[in-house]
LUMLO-583805 format. One record per residue (C-alpha): residue in one letter; x, y, z. Coordinates in Angstrom, 2 decimals. Example, Ala and Ser with C-alpha at 12.3 -4.5 7.8 and 13.67 -1.06 7.14 Angstrom:
// residues 2
  res        u        v        w
    A    12.30    -4.50     7.80
    S    13.67    -1.06     7.14
// end
This chain:
// residues 717
  res        u        v        w
    M     0.09    -0.23    -0.02
    S     1.23     3.43    -1.04
    S     2.16     5.87     1.73
    E    -0.66     8.19    -0.13
    N    -3.24     5.61     0.64
    K    -2.24     5.23     4.21
    E    -2.05     9.20     4.71
    E    -5.87     9.28     3.26
    I    -7.11     6.29     5.17
    L    -5.24     7.51     8.42
    A    -7.24    11.02     7.81
    N   -10.56     9.30     7.35
    F   -10.03     7.18    10.43
    Q    -9.31    10.53    12.73
    S   -12.03    12.07    11.30
    I   -14.68     9.39    11.83
    T   -13.43     8.14    15.35
    G   -12.49    11.71    16.62
    I    -8.97    10.22    17.56
    D    -6.39    13.35    17.62
    D    -3.57    11.32    18.50
    V    -1.81    10.35    15.39
    G     0.26     7.41    17.32
    E    -3.12     6.03    18.86
    A    -4.96     6.23    15.46
    F    -1.72     4.82    13.48
    S    -1.71     1.70    15.84
    H    -5.49     0.77    15.36
    L    -4.77     0.78    11.51
    E    -1.53    -1.18    11.94
    E    -3.33    -3.76    13.95
    T    -6.31    -4.08    11.38
    N    -3.76    -4.12     8.65
    W    -5.06    -0.81     7.26
    D    -8.52    -1.76     6.92
    L   -10.48     1.12     7.51
    M   -13.86    -0.32     8.23
    A   -12.22    -3.08    10.90
    A   -10.46    -0.61    12.48
    I   -13.51     1.93    12.95
    Q   -15.37    -1.38    14.24
    R   -12.51    -1.74    16.56
    V   -12.86     1.56    18.29
    I   -16.64     2.20    17.80
    P   -18.10    -1.33    17.66
    Q   -21.61    -1.21    15.52
    D   -24.70    -3.56    15.02
    D   -25.57    -4.90    11.64
    E   -28.04    -1.82    11.35
    I   -27.45     1.72    13.01
    Q   -30.92     2.85    14.05
    P   -31.56     6.32    14.77
    P   -32.00     7.27    18.30
    L   -35.58     7.15    19.97
    L   -36.61    11.03    20.96
    T   -40.19    10.94    20.73
    E   -40.54    12.42    24.22
    A   -37.21    14.06    24.46
    E   -37.71    16.20    21.45
    P   -37.01    19.47    23.13
    M   -34.12    18.36    24.35
    V   -32.07    17.90    21.32
    P   -30.72    21.27    21.05
    F   -28.77    20.64    24.27
    S   -27.69    17.05    24.14
    Y   -27.49    15.97    20.44
    H   -26.78    18.91    18.41
    A   -27.68    16.69    15.30
    S   -30.32    15.27    13.27
    T   -32.01    12.23    13.62
    S   -33.33    12.06     9.81
    T   -32.66     9.20     7.52
    T   -30.47    11.92     5.31
    A   -28.25    12.27     8.17
    L   -27.62     8.65     8.64
    N   -26.89     8.30     5.46
    N   -24.63    11.28     4.97
    F   -22.73    10.40     7.99
    S   -19.56     9.35     6.27
    S   -19.25    12.77     4.45
    E   -20.00    14.85     7.70
    S   -17.39    13.24     9.53
    S   -14.74    13.78     7.22
    T   -15.20    17.62     8.23
    S   -15.86    17.20    11.84
    S   -13.17    16.44    14.60
    T   -15.33    13.97    16.41
    C   -18.29    11.49    15.84
    P   -21.64    13.02    15.76
    R   -22.85    12.58    19.18
    W   -26.06    10.90    18.16
    F   -24.22     8.16    16.33
    K   -22.16     7.44    19.55
    N   -24.84     7.30    21.56
    T   -27.28     5.46    19.24
    R   -27.24     2.22    21.18
    N   -26.50     3.38    24.52
    H   -30.61     4.76    24.86
    S   -33.24     2.53    26.30
    K   -36.30     2.22    24.23
    N   -37.92     2.58    27.58
    N   -37.07     6.20    28.86
    T   -38.98     5.87    32.07
    A   -36.18     4.36    33.96
    A   -33.88     6.86    32.86
    D   -36.50     9.67    33.99
    S   -36.95     8.20    37.43
    A   -32.95     7.75    37.83
    F   -32.64    11.63    37.06
    V   -31.42    13.53    40.11
    P   -32.06    17.26    39.47
    V   -28.98    19.59    39.98
    S   -28.94    22.93    41.20
    S   -28.35    25.54    38.21
    N   -28.86    29.26    37.71
    S   -31.14    29.01    34.66
    A   -33.52    27.03    33.10
    D   -31.39    26.58    30.09
    D   -28.75    24.78    32.29
    D   -31.13    22.48    34.09
    L   -32.25    21.21    30.49
    I   -28.58    20.87    29.65
    D   -27.91    18.87    32.77
    L   -31.43    16.98    32.55
    A   -30.24    15.99    29.13
    S   -26.74    15.03    30.12
    D   -27.85    12.79    33.03
    M   -30.56    11.25    30.82
    D   -27.90    10.40    28.46
    L   -25.65     8.99    31.12
    D   -28.18     7.01    32.97
    A   -29.51     5.42    29.55
    S   -25.80     4.51    28.65
    M   -25.39     2.73    31.79
    S   -28.99     1.11    31.84
    S   -27.87    -0.64    28.29
    T   -27.41    -4.47    28.28
    S   -24.75    -6.64    27.22
    S   -25.43    -6.07    23.48
    T   -24.45    -2.25    23.96
    T   -21.54    -1.12    21.85
    T   -20.30     1.58    24.13
    K   -17.07     0.66    26.36
    Q   -17.78     0.47    29.94
    I   -15.00     1.89    32.15
    L   -14.61     1.06    35.83
    F   -13.34     3.79    38.33
    N   -11.97     2.93    41.89
    I   -12.35     6.38    43.47
    H   -10.13     6.02    46.82
    F   -11.32     8.53    49.45
    D   -11.30     8.69    53.06
    Q    -9.81     5.01    53.32
    K   -12.51     3.83    51.54
    I   -12.96     2.51    47.58
    F   -15.89     3.56    45.71
    D   -16.85     1.60    42.33
    I   -18.27     3.81    39.68
    R   -18.98     2.27    36.28
    L   -19.59     4.82    33.38
    P   -19.71     4.34    29.58
    S   -16.92     5.95    27.72
    T   -19.18     8.31    25.98
    A   -19.68     9.96    29.57
    T   -17.99    13.26    30.51
    I   -15.58    14.28    33.41
    E   -18.68    16.45    34.61
    Q   -20.92    13.22    34.69
    L   -18.31    11.36    36.40
    K   -17.98    14.06    39.29
    K   -21.67    13.86    39.56
    K   -21.66    10.33    40.51
    V   -18.50    10.95    42.89
    N   -20.90    13.42    44.35
    D   -23.48    10.99    44.58
    V   -21.66     8.22    46.34
    T   -19.35    10.44    48.51
    G   -21.42    13.51    49.10
    I   -18.25    16.18    47.93
    P   -19.60    18.74    46.04
    I   -18.41    19.19    42.43
    C   -16.61    22.28    43.32
    R   -14.22    20.40    45.87
    Q   -13.41    17.64    44.26
    A    -9.79    17.18    42.94
    I    -9.11    13.89    41.28
    R    -5.61    12.46    40.70
    G    -4.46     9.73    38.87
    W    -5.31    10.54    35.32
    P    -2.83     9.43    32.39
    P     0.10    12.19    32.40
    A    -0.44    13.01    28.56
    K    -4.16    13.92    29.20
    L    -3.74    15.69    32.50
    R    -5.01    19.03    30.94
    E    -8.03    17.59    29.41
    A    -9.12    15.65    32.35
    Q    -9.55    19.27    33.86
    I   -12.23    20.28    31.33
    P   -15.73    19.19    32.61
    T   -17.14    18.46    28.51
    T   -14.10    16.12    28.04
    K   -15.55    12.65    27.12
    L   -13.68     9.62    28.76
    S   -12.92     8.02    25.54
    N   -10.62    10.77    24.83
    L    -8.59    10.04    27.67
    N    -6.88     6.81    26.79
    L    -8.28     4.79    29.92
    S    -8.25     1.39    30.63
    P   -11.13    -0.89    31.27
    E   -10.36    -0.44    35.24
    N    -8.97     2.69    36.53
    E    -7.68     3.75    40.00
    L    -8.44     7.53    41.24
    I    -7.83     9.59    44.20
    L   -10.35    11.88    45.33
    I    -9.23    14.96    47.26
    D   -11.60    17.29    49.27
    L   -10.15    20.61    48.66
    T   -11.87    21.79    52.00
    E    -9.92    19.20    53.81
    E    -6.73    19.94    52.35
    G    -7.07    23.75    53.26
    Y    -6.82    24.66    49.38
    M   -10.63    25.55    48.97
    D   -10.87    27.73    45.58
    F    -7.49    26.59    44.78
    E    -7.80    23.44    42.57
    N    -5.45    25.07    39.96
    N    -2.60    25.29    42.13
    I    -2.97    21.38    43.23
    F    -3.34    20.82    39.54
    H    -0.30    22.16    38.74
    N     1.63    20.89    41.64
    Y     0.38    17.45    40.59
    I     1.47    18.13    36.79
    S     4.84    18.74    38.58
    D     5.02    15.50    40.62
    E     3.82    13.54    37.56
    I     6.70    14.99    35.38
    T     9.30    14.45    38.06
    G     8.13    10.66    38.40
    R     8.56    10.55    34.56
    L    12.13    11.65    34.15
    D    13.78     8.45    34.92
    K    11.15     6.08    33.05
    M    12.11     4.69    29.71
    F    10.20     6.04    26.49
    K     9.76     3.67    23.58
    L     9.14     5.68    20.44
    T     7.94     4.08    17.24
    I     9.09     5.76    14.25
    V     7.42     5.31    10.90
    Q     9.68     6.99     8.28
    Q     7.68     7.87     5.38
    P     7.48     7.58     2.18
    E     9.93     4.51     2.39
    G     7.61     2.73     5.23
    N    10.88     2.10     7.37
    R    10.19     1.70    11.06
    H    12.58     2.62    13.98
    E    11.99     1.72    17.52
    L    14.20     3.84    19.99
    M    14.40     4.01    23.63
    F    15.20     7.17    25.67
    P    15.16     8.34    29.29
    G    12.48    10.87    30.14
    R    15.14    13.36    30.89
    T    16.24    13.51    27.06
    T    15.00    16.65    25.17
    V    13.11    16.72    21.90
    Q    15.87    18.16    20.39
    E    18.11    15.33    21.44
    V    15.61    13.00    20.02
    K    15.89    14.79    17.09
    T    19.78    14.31    16.93
    N    19.75    10.94    17.62
    V    17.15    10.26    14.84
    Y    19.22    11.80    12.46
    Y    21.88     9.41    12.94
    V    19.69     6.49    12.37
    T    17.99     7.90     9.31
    D    20.24    10.38     7.84
    I    17.64    13.27     7.79
    P    19.18    16.20     9.36
    V    17.03    17.88    12.19
    R    16.12    21.06    10.03
    H    14.73    18.92     7.51
    Q    12.57    16.44     9.64
    E     8.81    17.04     9.60
    W     7.26    14.99    12.37
    T     3.72    14.00    13.01
    G     2.54    13.16    16.77
    W     4.30    15.50    19.03
    P     1.79    17.60    21.29
    Q     1.04    20.87    19.88
    S     2.54    22.52    23.36
    C     5.63    20.36    22.76
    E     9.11    22.60    22.21
    N    12.54    21.66    21.52
    D    13.85    22.01    24.51
    S    11.00    20.03    26.45
    T    11.96    16.58    27.69
    L     9.93    13.59    26.92
    A     8.57    13.72    30.47
    Q     7.36    16.98    30.11
    S     5.95    16.70    26.63
    G     2.83    14.88    27.36
    I     3.86    11.93    25.16
    Q     2.76     8.24    26.62
    L     5.77     5.83    27.50
    T     4.85     4.02    24.23
    H     4.33     6.60    21.42
    N     4.25     6.49    17.59
    F     5.32     9.25    15.08
    I     5.59     9.38    11.46
    L     8.66    11.18    10.05
    Q     9.14    12.81     6.62
    N    11.98    14.36     4.92
    G    11.15    17.73     3.87
    S    14.32    18.34     2.02
    S    12.83    17.16    -1.39
    K    12.57    20.07    -4.30
    I     9.33    20.30    -6.27
    R     9.52    18.42    -9.60
    F     7.87    19.47   -12.62
    N     7.05    17.06   -15.62
    T     7.10    18.67   -19.02
    N     5.64    15.82   -20.64
    S     2.40    16.13   -18.66
    A     2.55    19.48   -17.24
    T     1.69    18.11   -13.87
    V     3.40    19.44   -10.91
    T     4.16    16.71    -8.14
    S     4.84    18.13    -4.59
    T     6.74    16.76    -1.87
    L     4.32    18.14     0.45
    P     2.62    15.94     3.11
    P    -0.05    13.53     0.96
    R    -3.00    15.07     2.37
    T    -1.75    18.50     1.28
    A    -0.53    17.20    -1.93
    N    -4.02    15.84    -2.75
    V    -5.59    19.31    -2.31
    M    -3.05    21.19    -3.84
    G    -2.01    18.95    -6.81
    L    -2.94    19.76   -10.39
    D    -5.36    17.45   -12.51
    T    -3.45    15.98   -15.53
    D    -6.31    16.75   -17.67
    S    -6.12    20.36   -16.83
    S    -6.71    22.81   -20.11
    T    -4.25    25.50   -20.61
    D    -6.90    28.00   -19.49
    E    -6.64    26.61   -16.06
    F    -2.86    26.58   -15.93
    E    -1.93    29.44   -18.24
    D     1.79    29.71   -17.09
    A     2.54    25.87   -17.81
    S     4.54    26.94   -20.88
    D     6.87    29.18   -18.66
    F     8.08    25.94   -16.47
    N     8.79    24.26   -19.58
    N    11.23    27.11   -20.90
    C    12.69    27.67   -17.57
    E    16.09    26.38   -17.26
    E    15.55    25.43   -13.71
    F    13.07    22.76   -14.13
    F    14.41    20.08   -16.37
    T    12.98    16.71   -15.86
    D    16.87    15.39   -15.96
    P    18.48    15.62   -12.63
    P    20.75    18.49   -12.18
    P    24.69    18.05   -12.22
    V    25.96    16.88    -8.95
    Q    27.95    20.03    -7.33
    S    31.19    19.38    -5.35
    A    30.71    19.59    -1.61
    S    30.77    23.02    -0.12
    R    33.73    23.85     2.01
    H    32.12    26.15     4.43
    L    29.99    24.47     7.47
    I    27.86    27.43     7.92
    S    25.90    29.59     5.65
    N    26.77    33.06     4.61
    N    25.37    35.80     6.64
    T    24.05    33.85     9.24
    D    22.58    36.01    11.97
    N    21.50    33.43    14.63
    E    24.47    31.75    16.72
    T    22.31    28.70    17.78
    T    21.32    28.31    14.29
    G    24.59    28.39    13.12
    S    26.01    26.07    15.39
    L    23.51    23.47    14.66
    E    24.37    23.76    10.95
    F    27.95    23.72    11.66
    L    27.35    20.44    13.47
    D    25.27    18.60    10.62
    N    27.63    19.71     8.13
    Y    30.56    19.12    10.12
    K    29.39    15.17    10.73
    Q    28.16    14.99     6.57
    R    31.82    16.02     5.80
    F    34.21    14.57     8.09
    G    31.94    11.77     9.55
    E    32.45     9.63    12.62
    P    33.65     9.82    15.24
    H    34.00    13.48    16.39
    P    34.08    15.73    19.21
    I    30.68    16.57    20.83
    F    29.88    20.20    19.72
    F    27.87    22.31    21.90
    S    24.54    23.43    19.87
    G    23.34    26.98    21.09
    S    25.12    30.44    21.41
    L    28.71    31.05    22.46
    E    27.25    32.95    25.83
    D    25.55    29.58    26.59
    A    28.54    27.52    26.12
    L    30.40    29.78    28.16
    K    28.14    29.47    30.98
    E    28.02    25.59    30.66
    A    31.71    25.54    30.95
    C    32.83    28.18    32.99
    H    30.26    30.00    34.95
    K    29.57    27.02    37.63
    P    30.88    26.02    41.01
    A    34.56    25.03    40.79
    R    34.27    21.26    41.29
    E    31.81    21.27    37.96
    R    33.63    23.67    35.98
    K    35.46    22.86    32.66
    L    37.66    24.56    30.16
    L    35.88    25.93    26.86
    A    37.43    25.05    23.62
    I    36.41    27.15    20.74
    Y    37.31    25.30    17.39
    L    37.66    27.80    14.54
    H    37.22    26.18    11.30
    H    38.11    27.58     7.85
    G    37.07    25.94     4.45
    E    39.76    27.49     2.50
    S    42.62    26.36     4.75
    I    45.00    23.63     3.69
    L    45.23    22.33     7.19
    T    41.43    21.55     7.67
    N    41.20    17.96     6.23
    V    44.45    16.90     7.96
    F    43.73    18.18    11.26
    C    39.70    17.02    11.14
    D    40.48    13.66     9.76
    R    43.20    12.54    11.82
    L    43.60    14.99    15.02
    M    40.12    15.61    15.94
    K    39.17    11.77    15.31
    H    41.86    10.46    17.65
    E    40.49     8.43    20.34
    S    42.63    10.27    23.05
    I    41.92    13.65    21.92
    L    38.02    12.95    21.85
    Q    38.24    11.63    25.34
    T    40.23    14.40    26.76
    F    37.78    16.67    25.09
    A    34.58    15.11    26.77
    E    36.14    14.80    30.08
    N    37.73    18.16    30.35
    F    36.20    20.52    27.85
    I    32.95    22.10    26.62
    V    33.73    22.31    22.87
    Y    32.00    24.90    20.77
    G    32.62    25.16    16.94
    W    32.59    27.84    14.69
    D    33.33    28.66    10.81
    L    35.07    31.37     9.68
    T    34.94    30.88     5.80
    H    32.51    33.83     5.12
    E    33.46    37.10     6.47
    S    30.22    37.98     7.88
    N    30.09    34.69    10.21
    K    33.61    35.82    11.33
    H    32.21    39.25    12.36
    L    29.40    37.66    14.07
    L    31.79    35.30    16.11
    L    34.21    38.45    16.95
    S    31.23    40.34    18.16
    S    29.99    37.58    20.33
    V    33.72    36.95    21.66
    T    33.82    40.66    22.66
    G    30.65    40.84    24.55
    C    30.88    37.27    26.22
    I    34.82    37.17    26.89
    S    36.85    40.48    26.34
    N    38.47    42.51    23.43
    T    41.80    40.81    24.02
    A    40.26    37.55    23.06
    S    38.39    39.30    19.96
    L    41.64    40.52    18.90
    T    43.26    36.99    19.16
    V    40.69    35.53    17.03
    R    41.03    38.51    14.56
    N    45.05    37.90    14.35
    I    44.90    34.18    13.39
    S    45.81    33.87     9.80
    I    44.37    31.50     7.32
    D    47.43    29.24     7.07
    K    47.19    28.57    10.83
    L    43.33    27.64    10.91
    P    41.70    25.53    11.97
    S    42.70    26.82    15.50
    I    41.60    25.76    19.03
    L    41.13    28.78    21.83
    I    41.09    27.55    25.25
    I    39.07    29.88    27.60
    G    38.79    29.74    31.31
    K    38.47    31.76    34.34
    S    41.82    33.02    35.53
    R    43.16    34.05    38.98
    L    44.46    37.17    37.49
    S    41.27    38.56    36.36
    G    39.59    38.24    39.77
    R    37.97    34.99    38.96
    T    35.08    37.05    37.56
    S    35.45    37.15    33.92
    C    37.33    34.65    31.58
    E    40.34    34.90    29.20
    V    42.26    33.07    26.44
    L    44.43    30.77    28.39
    S    46.03    28.88    25.24
    V    45.74    29.06    21.42
    I    46.61    25.80    19.40
    H    46.97    26.27    15.61
    G    46.18    23.53    13.09
    N    49.87    22.97    12.01
    V    50.54    21.01    14.98
    G    51.09    17.18    15.51
    L    48.97    14.90    17.19
    D    51.54    14.57    20.23
    D    51.89    18.17    20.31
    L    48.17    18.83    20.25
    M    47.76    16.18    23.17
    S    50.56    17.63    25.38
    R    48.88    21.30    24.84
    L    45.71    19.93    25.74
    L    46.92    18.26    28.78
    E    48.95    21.05    29.64
    S    46.16    23.66    29.78
    V    43.93    20.98    31.84
    E    46.62    20.72    34.51
    M    47.41    24.12    34.93
    Y    43.64    25.15    35.13
    N    43.26    22.26    37.75
    E    45.66    23.67    39.78
    H    43.99    26.99    39.71
    L    40.88    25.23    40.61
    Q    42.27    23.57    43.45
    V    42.62    26.89    45.18
    E    39.19    27.90    44.34
    I    37.78    24.49    45.53
    A    39.57    25.11    48.79
    E    38.30    28.53    49.14
    E    34.50    27.48    48.07
    D    35.16    24.65    50.72
    A    36.15    26.83    53.30
    R    33.36    29.44    52.62
    A    30.64    26.57    52.50
    L    32.04    25.35    56.07
    R    31.92    28.81    57.47
    D    28.28    29.14    56.21
    Q    27.60    25.74    57.60
    V    28.81    26.66    61.10
    K    26.85    30.09    61.02
    A    23.77    28.28    59.91
    E    24.17    25.80    62.56
    Q    24.60    28.43    65.10
    D    21.41    30.18    63.73
    M    19.36    26.94    63.93
    A    20.74    26.23    67.55
    Y    19.70    29.72    68.50
    Q    16.22    29.19    67.07
    Q    15.94    25.82    68.56
    T    16.80    27.32    71.97
    L    14.03    29.74    71.73
    Q    11.32    27.37    70.55
    A    12.76    24.25    72.58
    D     9.36    23.35    74.37
    I     7.29    23.69    70.84
    A     9.65    21.86    69.22
    K     9.29    18.99    71.51
    E     5.92    18.96    71.65
    E     5.19    18.97    68.10
    A     7.94    16.37    67.79
    K     6.02    14.31    70.36
    Q     2.80    14.78    68.33
    Q     4.36    13.88    65.06
    K     5.88    10.73    66.70
    E     2.43     9.59    67.90
    A     0.89    10.24    64.84
    A     3.13     8.50    62.77
    I     3.10     5.47    65.29
    A    -0.57     5.59    64.97
    A    -0.42     5.91    61.19
    E     1.89     2.81    61.01
    R    -0.15     0.78    63.43
    K    -3.49     1.54    61.25
    R    -1.23     0.72    58.03
    L    -0.28    -2.49    59.38
    A    -3.61    -3.36    60.65
    S    -5.02    -2.60    57.14
    E    -2.41    -4.63    55.57
    R    -3.35    -7.39    57.63
    A    -6.82    -7.40    57.54
    E    -6.56    -7.07    53.49
    E    -4.19   -10.20    53.83
    D    -6.49   -11.90    56.16
    A    -9.58   -11.40    54.00
    R    -7.46   -12.50    50.83
    R    -6.45   -15.94    52.58
    E   -10.07   -16.14    53.56
    S   -11.21   -15.51    50.12
    I    -9.24   -18.25    48.98
    R    -9.95   -20.68    51.64
    L   -13.89   -20.13    51.05
    V   -13.49   -20.54    47.26
    A   -11.54   -23.65    47.55
    K   -14.00   -24.99    50.04
    Q   -17.01   -24.36    47.95
    S   -15.25   -25.91    44.83
    L   -14.58   -29.49    47.05
    P   -16.69   -32.24    45.55
    H   -18.86   -34.32    47.45
    E   -17.13   -36.60    49.58
    P   -18.26   -40.42    48.97
    A   -19.39   -42.45    51.71
    E   -16.89   -45.50    53.13
    T   -18.87   -47.97    51.71
    E   -18.69   -46.86    48.14
    K   -16.41   -48.24    45.55
    N   -13.73   -46.63    43.83
    I   -12.51   -44.37    46.66
    S    -9.41   -42.94    48.15
    K    -8.69   -41.90    51.76
    I    -6.28   -39.27    52.10
    R    -4.58   -38.50    55.36
    V    -2.86   -35.13    55.42
    R    -0.28   -34.80    58.35
    K     0.09   -31.20    59.57
    P     3.21   -29.50    60.34
    T     1.85   -29.69    64.15
    G     1.70   -33.47    63.57
    D    -2.27   -33.99    63.74
    F    -4.12   -35.42    60.53
    L    -6.56   -34.10    58.15
    E    -8.52   -36.92    56.47
    R   -10.90   -37.01    53.81
    R   -12.52   -39.57    51.31
    F   -12.28   -38.89    47.21
    Y   -13.41   -40.70    44.43
    I   -10.24   -41.90    42.61
    N   -11.04   -40.01    39.49
    N   -11.18   -36.70    41.61
    T    -8.38   -34.60    40.17
    L    -5.10   -33.50    42.59
    E    -6.61   -29.84    42.47
    D    -9.49   -31.36    44.36
    L    -6.98   -32.23    47.22
    L    -5.22   -29.13    46.97
    N    -8.64   -27.40    47.73
    F    -9.26   -29.63    50.43
    V    -6.00   -28.63    52.25
    A    -6.50   -24.92    51.08
    S   -10.11   -25.11    52.84
    H    -8.26   -25.76    56.36
    G    -6.07   -22.38    55.90
    F    -2.92   -24.12    54.35
    L    -2.58   -22.09    51.00
    I    -0.68   -23.59    48.30
    E     1.50   -20.57    48.01
    D     3.04   -21.17    51.93
    Y     2.77   -24.66    51.95
    K     4.02   -27.84    49.79
    L     2.42   -31.23    49.76
    I     4.62   -34.18    49.60
    S     3.77   -37.73    48.94
    S     5.43   -40.21    51.26
    W     6.57   -42.99    48.55
    P     7.99   -42.11    46.40
    R     8.58   -38.83    47.72
    R     7.50   -35.99    45.37
    D     6.26   -32.32    45.44
    L     2.56   -32.82    44.46
    T     2.39   -29.01    44.36
    S     4.61   -29.19    41.29
    V     2.69   -31.63    39.44
    N    -0.14   -31.09    36.82
    A    -3.02   -30.51    39.15
    T    -5.51   -31.82    36.53
    Q    -4.31   -35.66    37.13
    T    -6.51   -37.86    38.71
    L    -5.70   -39.33    42.19
    Q    -5.78   -42.86    40.20
    H    -3.34   -41.45    37.91
    L    -0.91   -40.33    40.65
    K    -1.59   -43.70    42.62
    L    -3.16   -42.11    45.54
    Y    -5.32   -44.70    46.35
    P    -6.88   -46.67    47.84
    Q    -5.42   -44.78    50.73
    E    -2.28   -42.26    51.12
    T    -0.57   -40.26    53.75
    V     0.96   -36.91    52.50
    I     2.72   -34.34    54.45
    L     2.19   -30.75    54.54
    E     5.64   -28.61    54.76
    E     6.21   -25.01    54.83
    R     8.01   -23.30    51.86
// end
């Protein structure tokens, strides 16, 4: 199947189902082998015949709850309407959720106070819609979602259809807990859908929920944050993001139009820019040419994956935007490299007349639009385009072109402005500080190829750079870019550093400037510590770098000692202030500590008691189930029976008769019904000695030779 057909199917699927997440829509289509109808039925299961909703008595409410016509024409035109709407028509989604008898829905309605009659009608229609959905039988097509609401050390079960809204969920929470909607703060939503979950009209089907969900209800009055739910929401988002920083994200990237599939793993701390850079290594598509589908709209390049809002497993579509428009002189048809959906709209019909495209002859006569491919040009010597006015853009272009020209391995160049690189290297505490190495490139220098292909790829050089330097690269081939760097060096470092760069001749380039904080400058500014020209050998370069590092580390030791002494003085002063405060408030602190300790002990006891109660309840449930599943015990006079004696760890015995065709599972249930769960005990046969709990439980006692009588032993695991 071609990529254009897939794009068309993807667009139709999103329009019909209302799924905005491209990754989710893509996964549904992949699992149905791009069968549009099968994928739609997977998301919105349908009966053989779709009946319009019955609105005989509820006709006046149609403007408030349905917003759609129920005529036969509307049903027949569903496909065409869905292609222009972001979501399915509401009457289509709720068709099978309405009971034919509206009496039950009316009787289940609980009126909610409102400021106007219109609001009452809206709430009435919403409640009737919800209650009718909940009263549907097993033949309904709407998925039911179970919510376990944790509140006040209790769990409230609420089951709603996927077409219900957040507001309707909160109404049900109000019914079971008594907490007003205005005081409800609900936690536990999927991280990527936190903002949508705060909108009352958001449908549950849009939140990517599982069939059973655990939610935590907070009463804002009890928390002391009345009317500050937004603050709790933002704090919750921050907690969720912090918890996702160390998690691994699995990104599935489908490269179009080739259809190549790449699965990459990244930690949550990875930025979007770093992901795109790593994707470049895999696909050879430069970052500036990458066109992505699947990132949330609010996502920026400096956002981490934890902040981006994507799921831990997410799908993307990637295209190369560098392809040029091609013109076919034979058919006078323009084929665009825009995404297929856009190309279908803007593409020209091959049967168009000259009146529809009067300028077609101009393309045929233009030298720039031949059908034959243009001649291959030699690789450009410069790494940054002329007249670059942005250092960040220039540094990214430098990195891409450097890798394309000289290949791997290469130093890790800093992407950003020179000021940012200087902050990253020099303006940090002494223990974290590094040297800044500014690599000055020139495409016209005869030393460039040797310096980059041999010296800058050597393992020891790369290791030294990685451990001790922040490396910043810039191209001086164009005079405009040289002036931009000189201006930045003057502003960030000093006039002396700018003069040093200006006085380096082309025959000495490329060069490396070693920048660091100097004791002579009062440690407040940076200066050039060393200049290494491109006419050096490998040993000389390595020794010069190590010499600069050693000298700089000697200076840093003094600063580290001073920082440690200053930190020690600050710590002593802080301890003295703390001791003074503690002396003033000793009695209060003791009382608070006592209360906190008592509260902690009580909470721990309560937690342990709760855990014990849960464990006891679980074990009792298992025992009762095992007891109920026991077969009828035969009488002693019956034939084909086996008498089993079970010796407990205490030495006494349990006895019971079984039919020889009873299974080992029946014997294990008998043991479990007396409190000896198989997870805690093993059942051992006496001769031959074997662990019966590790044997297939479906085997009969006759097959296991546990008849006509046998003694087995219970042992703790």
